[in-house]
C-alpha positions in Angstrom: 2.1 16.7 -4.9 3.8 14.5 -7.4 2.5 10.9 -8.1 4.5 8.0 -9.6 3.2 4.6 -10.3 4.8 1.5 -8.8 6.0 -1.0 -11.4 6.1 -4.8 -11.2 8.6 -6.9 -13.1 6.9 -9.7 -14.9 8.9 -12.7 -16.0 7.4 -15.4 -18.2 5.4 -18.2 -16.6 4.6 -17.7 -12.9 5.7 -14.3 -11.9 6.8 -13.6 -8.3 6.2 -10.2 -6.8 8.9 -9.4 -4.2 8.4 -6.6 -1.8 11.4 -6.0 0.4 11.6 -3.6 3.3 13.8 -3.4 6.4 11.8 -6.0 8.4 10.5 -8.5 6.0 10.9 -10.2 2.7 7.6 -11.4 1.3 7.2 -13.4 -1.9 3.8 -13.9 -3.5 2.8 -15.5 -6.7 0.3 -13.6 -8.8 -2.2 -16.4 -8.2 -2.6 -15.1 -4.7 -5.0 -12.2 -4.4 -3.5 -8.7 -4.1 -5.1 -5.4 -3.6 -5.2 -3.7 -7.0 -5.7 -0.2 -8.4 -4.3 1.7 -5.4 -4.4 5.4 -6.4 -3.9 8.8 -4.9 -6.3 11.6 -5.6 -3.7 14.2 -6.6 -6.1 17.0 -5.9 -6.3 15.9 -2.3 -2.6 16.2 -1.5 -1.7 18.8 1.0 1.4 19.3 3.2 0.1 16.9 5.8 -2.4 14.6 4.1 -3.5 12.6 1.0 -6.6 10.6 0.0 -6.2 7.1 -1.4 -8.6 4.6 -2.9 -8.3 1.0 -4.2 -10.4 -1.8 -5.6 -12.5 -3.9 -3.2 -11.1 -7.3 -2.6 -13.7 -10.1 -2.2 -13.7 -11.6 1.3 -11.7 -8.7 2.8 -12.7 -8.0 6.4 -10.6 -4.8 6.6 -7.5 -3.3 5.0 -4.0 -2.2 6.2 -1.9 0.6 4.7 1.8 0.8 5.1 3.7 4.1 4.5 7.3 3.6 3.6 10.3 6.0 3.3 11.4 5.3 -0.3 15.0 6.4 0.4 15.7 3.7 2.9 12.6 1.4 2.5 11.9 1.8 6.2 8.3 1.6 7.4 7.1 5.0 8.6 3.6 3.9 9.7 1.2 1.1 9.5 -2.5 1.9 9.5 -4.8 -1.0 10.5 -8.5 -1.7 10.6 -9.5 0.4 7.5 -13.1 -0.6 6.8 -13.6 1.2 3.5 -11.9 1.1 0.1 -10.7 4.6 0.6 -8.6 6.3 3.3 -7.2 9.8 4.0 -3.7 9.6 5.5 -3.1 12.6 7.9 -0.4 14.0 10.1 2.3 13.6 7.5 5.5 15.7 7.2 5.5 18.6 4.7 7.6 18.3 1.6 8.3 14.6 2.2 8.2 11.7 -0.2 6.3 8.5 0.9 5.4 5.2 -0.7 2.0 3.7 0.2 1.0 0.0 -0.2 -2.3 -1.6 0.9 -3.2 -5.2 1.7 -6.5 -6.9 2.7 -7.1 -8.7 6.0 -8.9 -11.9 5.1 -11.0 -14.3 7.2 -9.0 -16.4 9.6 -8.0 -19.8 8.6 -7.3 -22.4 11.3 -7.3 -19.5 13.8 -4.5 -17.7 12.0 -4.8 -14.3 10.4 -4.7 -14.3 6.6 -3.6 -11.4 4.4 -3.6 -10.7 0.7 -0.4 -9.7 -1.0 0.5 -6.0 -0.7 -0.5 -3.8 -3.6 1.9 -2.1 -6.0 3.2 1.1 -4.4 2.2 4.6 -5.0 4.9 7.2 -4.4 4.1 10.8 -3.8 5.5 14.0 -2.2 3.5 16.1 0.2 3.3 19.9 -0.5 5.4 22.5 1.1 3.9 23.8 4.3 
């Protein structure tokens, strides 16, 4: 598997991180918490799976991971209720490139679900089957 790091454009002053996919446009300032240090264990990559880890976010009750097709930015899968700061993604397509992002689910505020910002993306390609 090949791994490439996501990059964030930083402008002077208050930077805004924009993550755009087919369904939503979300803007976050860097003052809002975001999941950091999302990484893929490159030794774990097979034709159908890969193991990810990230830095614990204070107050997180669980995490969500989104798999994106980098060619068209469409969401391939959303994995919810991840309780640890690592997760093995399974049942992937062989020889396929994905981008993964993670966000934290935070305690409810006024009865509404709260989320952190999405992490930077990690792009990788599964092995040939």
